[in-house]
Structures are given as C-alpha cells and as structure tokens.
VOPAGU-2260 file (C-alpha; in pm, 1 decimal, decimal comma):
REM VOPAGU-2260
SITE   aa  ch    i         X         Y         Z
SITE  UNK   A    0       0,0       0,0       0,0
SITE  UNK   A    1     299,5     225,3      40,8
SITE  UNK   A    2     330,0     265,8    -338,6
SITE  UNK   A    3     -12,3     427,2    -342,4
SITE  UNK   A    4      67,8     747,0    -157,0
SITE  UNK   A    5      -9,6    1095,8    -267,2
SITE  UNK   A    6     176,5    1411,5    -180,1
SITE  UNK   A    7      37,2    1727,4     -24,2
SITE  UNK   A    8     -15,2    2008,3    -274,1
SITE  UNK   A    9     129,1    2260,3     -27,9
SITE  UNK   A   10     404,5    2099,7     181,6
SITE  UNK   A   11     484,5    1800,3     -43,3
SITE  UNK   A   12     483,5    1545,4     239,7
SITE  UNK   A   13     340,5    1197,4     172,5
SITE  UNK   A   14     -25,3    1149,3     262,9
SITE  UNK   A   15    -263,0     854,8     206,8
SITE  UNK   A   16    -415,7     838,1    -139,2
SITE  UNK   A   17    -759,2    1001,1    -137,3
SITE  UNK   A   18    -701,9    1206,3     177,2
SITE  UNK   A   19    -908,1    1525,8     184,8
SITE  UNK   A   20    -662,3    1712,8     409,5
SITE  UNK   A   21    -288,2    1695,1     473,4
SITE  UNK   A   22    -213,6    1550,7     818,8
SITE  UNK   A   23      87,5    1781,6     852,7
SITE  UNK   A   24     -20,7    2126,5     731,9
SITE  UNK   A   25    -402,3    2077,6     725,9
SITE  UNK   A   26    -428,8    2198,5     362,5
SITE  UNK   A   27    -734,4    2080,0     167,8
SITE  UNK   A   28    -634,8    1854,6    -119,2
SITE  UNK   A   29    -794,7    1896,4    -461,9
SITE  UNK   A   30    -897,2    1611,0    -688,4
SITE  UNK   A   31    -608,8    1688,4    -922,9
SITE  UNK   A   32    -353,7    1660,9    -639,8
SITE  UNK   A   33    -356,7    1283,0    -639,1
SITE  UNK   A   34     -64,4    1110,0    -801,0
SITE  UNK   A   35    -110,6     743,8    -879,8
SITE  UNK   A   36     199,4     531,0    -848,9
SITE  UNK   A   37     290,1     295,1    -999,5
SITE  UNK   A   38      90,0     364,8   -1315,9
SITE  UNK   A   39     140,7      11,1   -1446,7
SITE  UNK   A   40    -122,2    -111,9   -1200,3
SITE  UNK   A   41    -380,9     122,2   -1359,5
SITE  UNK   A   42    -319,7      84,7   -1734,3
SITE  UNK   A   43    -669,1     177,0   -1850,6
SITE  UNK   A   44    -791,5     422,1   -1590,0
SITE  UNK   A   45   -1048,2     669,1   -1727,9
SITE  UNK   A   46    -907,0     962,0   -1919,4
SITE  UNK   A   47   -1065,3    1305,8   -1909,7
SITE  UNK   A   48    -899,5    1627,6   -2013,4
SITE  UNK   A   49   -1077,2    1823,1   -1741,5
SITE  UNK   A   50   -1005,3    1724,0   -1381,5
SITE  UNK   A   51   -1371,5    1727,7   -1276,6
SITE  UNK   A   52   -1599,5    1690,1   -1581,6
SITE  UNK   A   53   -1930,9    1872,0   -1560,4
SITE  UNK   A   54   -2174,4    2046,9   -1791,4
SITE  UNK   A   55   -1989,9    2379,1   -1813,8
SITE  UNK   A   56   -1622,0    2272,9   -1820,2
SITE  UNK   A   57   -1683,1    1992,0   -2067,7
SITE  UNK   A   58   -1887,8    2220,5   -2294,1
SITE  UNK   A   59   -1606,6    2478,1   -2285,4
SITE  UNK   A   60   -1364,4    2198,8   -2381,9
SITE  UNK   A   61   -1596,6    2111,1   -2671,0
SITE  UNK   A   62   -1596,8    2471,9   -2793,9
SITE  UNK   A   63   -1219,3    2503,2   -2756,8
SITE  UNK   A   64   -1157,4    2193,1   -2972,0
SITE  UNK   A   65   -1441,8    2260,5   -3217,5
SITE  UNK   A   66   -1242,7    2188,6   -3533,5
SITE  UNK   A   67    -988,2    1946,0   -3389,7
SITE  UNK   A   68    -998,0    1596,0   -3540,4
SITE  UNK   A   69    -679,1    1479,9   -3370,5
SITE  UNK   A   70    -634,7    1383,5   -3009,6
SITE  UNK   A   71    -887,9    1214,3   -2789,1
SITE  UNK   A   72   -1178,4    1300,0   -2561,3
SITE  UNK   A   73   -1263,8    1110,0   -2241,7
SITE  UNK   A   74   -1598,9     947,1   -2186,8
SITE  UNK   A   75   -1724,0    1180,4   -1910,3
SITE  UNK   A   76   -1609,1    1494,1   -2096,5
SITE  UNK   A   77   -1778,1    1369,9   -2412,9
SITE  UNK   A   78   -2115,0    1293,7   -2256,7
SITE  UNK   A   79   -2126,7    1610,2   -2044,6
SITE  UNK   A   80   -2040,4    1823,0   -2347,9
SITE  UNK   A   81   -2298,7    1633,5   -2555,2
SITE  UNK   A   82   -2568,0    1730,7   -2305,1
SITE  UNK   A   83   -2451,9    2094,2   -2291,9
SITE  UNK   A   84   -2419,4    2136,3   -2666,3
SITE  UNK   A   85   -2752,6    1961,0   -2727,5
SITE  UNK   A   86   -2917,4    2225,1   -2511,1
SITE  UNK   A   87   -2747,7    2495,9   -2720,7
SITE  UNK   A   88   -2861,0    2323,8   -3043,3
SITE  UNK   A   89   -3220,8    2310,1   -2919,8
SITE  UNK   A   90   -3219,9    2681,8   -2841,4
SITE  UNK   A   91   -3063,2    2769,4   -3179,6
SITE  UNK   A   92   -3308,0    2545,0   -3364,6
SITE  UNK   A   93   -3601,1    2692,2   -3176,0
SITE  UNK   A   94   -3488,2    3046,3   -3258,4
SITE  UNK   A   95   -3444,7    2951,8   -3625,5
SITE  UNK   A   96   -3795,8    2804,4   -3635,5
SITE  UNK   A   97   -3938,7    3120,9   -3479,7
SITE  UNK   A   98   -3744,8    3329,1   -3730,6
SITE  UNK   A   99   -3875,4    3129,3   -4025,0
SITE  UNK   A  100   -4224,2    3138,4   -3871,6
SITE  UNK   A  101   -4220,1    3515,4   -3881,0
SITE  UNK   A  102   -4182,0    3500,4   -4260,0
SITE  UNK   A  103   -4530,1    3640,5   -4331,5
SITE  UNK   A  104   -4517,4    3911,3   -4065,9
SITE  UNK   A  105   -4168,0    4047,5   -4116,7
SITE  UNK   A  106   -4121,0    3986,6   -4484,7
SITE  UNK   A  107   -3886,5    3757,3   -4673,1
SITE  UNK   A  108   -3561,9    3954,0   -4637,9
SITE  UNK   A  109   -3592,6    4024,0   -4265,9
SITE  UNK   A  110   -3685,3    3663,6   -4190,9
SITE  UNK   A  111   -3387,6    3530,2   -4386,4
SITE  UNK   A  112   -3150,4    3784,8   -4231,3
SITE  UNK   A  113   -3241,4    3670,5   -3881,0
SITE  UNK   A  114   -3248,9    3297,7   -3959,8
SITE  UNK   A  115   -2929,9    3272,1   -4165,9
SITE  UNK   A  116   -2682,1    3345,1   -3881,4
SITE  UNK   A  117   -2866,8    3100,7   -3656,4
SITE  UNK   A  118   -2851,6    2827,9   -3920,6
SITE  UNK   A  119   -2481,1    2892,7   -3981,7
SITE  UNK   A  120   -2413,2    2870,0   -3608,0
SITE  UNK   A  121   -2619,2    2551,1   -3590,4
SITE  UNK   A  122   -2416,1    2400,6   -3876,9
SITE  UNK   A  123   -2090,3    2486,8   -3696,2
SITE  UNK   A  124   -2213,7    2316,8   -3378,8
SITE  UNK   A  125   -2319,9    2005,7   -3573,5
SITE  UNK   A  126   -1975,5    1990,2   -3737,3
SITE  UNK   A  127   -1822,9    2028,0   -3390,0
SITE  UNK   A  128   -2029,5    1730,3   -3272,6
SITE  UNK   A  129   -1876,4    1519,3   -3548,2
SITE  UNK   A  130   -1522,8    1621,2   -3448,9
SITE  UNK   A  131   -1598,8    1542,8   -3082,0
SITE  UNK   A  132   -1726,8    1199,7   -3184,7
SITE  UNK   A  133   -1408,3    1135,6   -3382,9
SITE  UNK   A  134   -1194,9    1234,5   -3081,1
SITE  UNK   A  135   -1406,7    1001,9   -2864,9
SITE  UNK   A  136   -1344,4     720,3   -3114,2
SITE  UNK   A  137    -971,6     789,4   -3084,6
SITE  UNK   A  138    -999,0     761,8   -2705,9
SITE  UNK   A  139   -1149,4     413,4   -2739,4
SITE  UNK   A  140    -875,3     307,9   -2982,8
SITE  UNK   A  141   -1085,8     319,9   -3300,5
SITE  UNK   A  142   -1023,4     507,4   -3622,8
SITE  UNK   A  143   -1219,8     824,9   -3688,3
SITE  UNK   A  144   -1336,6     669,3   -4014,7
SITE  UNK   A  145   -1563,3     447,7   -3807,7
SITE  UNK   A  146   -1792,4     752,8   -3785,6
SITE  UNK   A  147   -1915,3     658,2   -4133,2
SITE  UNK   A  148   -2104,1     367,1   -3975,1
SITE  UNK   A  149   -2373,9     626,7   -3901,5
SITE  UNK   A  150   -2459,9     630,0   -4271,7
SITE  UNK   A  151   -2582,4     269,7   -4282,6
SITE  UNK   A  152   -2915,0     148,9   -4142,3
SITE  UNK   A  153   -2891,4      69,3   -3768,0
SITE  UNK   A  154   -2530,6     187,5   -3776,5
SITE  UNK   A  155   -2611,1     467,0   -3532,4
SITE  UNK   A  156   -2702,6     213,1   -3264,7
SITE  UNK   A  157   -2370,7      33,5   -3307,1
SITE  UNK   A  158   -2193,2     369,8   -3307,2
SITE  UNK   A  159   -2364,2     467,4   -2981,3
SITE  UNK   A  160   -2235,8     148,9   -2816,6
SITE  UNK   A  161   -1882,5     223,6   -2936,2
SITE  UNK   A  162   -1901,9     576,7   -2791,2
SITE  UNK   A  163   -1992,8     422,7   -2453,7
SITE  UNK   A  164   -1672,9     215,1   -2439,2
SITE  UNK   A  165   -1418,2     309,5   -2171,3
SITE  UNK   A  166   -1093,8     490,1   -2248,4
SITE  UNK   A  167    -813,8     277,1   -2381,8
SITE  UNK   A  168    -483,1     420,1   -2266,7
SITE  UNK   A  169    -249,7     133,1   -2350,9
SITE  UNK   A  170    -187,4       7,5   -2703,7
SITE  UNK   A  171    -381,2     299,1   -2849,2
SITE  UNK   A  172    -214,8     445,4   -3156,8
SITE  UNK   A  173    -422,3     764,9   -3138,7
SITE  UNK   A  174    -280,3     873,9   -2802,7
SITE  UNK   A  175      59,5    1039,8   -2807,1
SITE  UNK   A  176     286,0     892,2   -2543,2
SITE  UNK   A  177     486,6    1140,9   -2341,0
SITE  UNK   A  178     786,1    1033,8   -2138,2
SITE  UNK   A  179     794,7    1205,1   -1802,4
C-alpha cells in the first residue's frame, strides 16, 4: 500500500491516497492533487482532459476543440459536453424556427436575415459534434473513419455502443505517449 501514496499540494509530504486534508499542514487537497503510483497497475484508468468533468467545463472543452480531429476525448467529458451542446442546439433550432415562422409578418428579407446566422451557427455546432465523436473514437482506440457507420441502417445504434466504451490508454495508436 505504500506505493499508493499521494503528496500534499502545499508541503509536499506523503499522505494517504484520497485524503481530503494533509495531516501535517491541514491543507485541503484537490482532486487533481492525487498522483497514482505505480501507473502500471492502472493501465486503462479513465481519461478526461478536465479534472472534474461537468456540464460547463466539458462544454467549454468542446468549444475550444471545435475543429480538432486529432487527439482524444474522455468518456465523461464527451457525454457532459454532448448534453450541454444539445441544449445549445435546441435553443438555436427553436430560434431559427421562430425566425422562419415570422416570414409572413416580417417579410422575406428580414426573416432570412435573422435565420441565416442562426442556421450557420447551428451548422458549426453540428460539425463540432462530429469532431468530438471522432476524438471520442480515438480515445477508445478506433479510427475516426468508423464515424461513417452512421450512414448505414442501424449503424447509429452500433456507433452509440462504441461511444460508450471506456478509455483505452495502452496500445492505443491515437494517443501520443509522453515520457515524463
């Protein structure tokens, strides 16, 4: 059990893994303060780019990597950002429908001028969803080309199951290894 010690984020002294406070300096320990050692005993622990995935931080991560097809995206980050971005898509779609619905009242040009930016923004978000799905595929060890399975009948159901797979950290050619 001695190999599974963490260090205090303030004083650097060894503390038990998962301790909320340092026994020496009484400093609260954050979730990112834990260091797992040795890593060989946890080869496929879950990967997430954010330390504590939630609706806001994962959605910000989604927006930051909107056009990025390389890299990978952890399961919790992916699903939290999917929920957040789906809410944004619903609002944009609703506003576009209202804008098109005002076609008779406002006139053709005004209706198109208000709906066009919303539709462009909606298209950007949909393209961002595809890139997030490709990064999620990379995290599970699959090629991004597997996204094309969505184009065949019942392929979306198979694709959904693949997106639910856990992170694959070892023997994954899509994850760059860094020597520390």
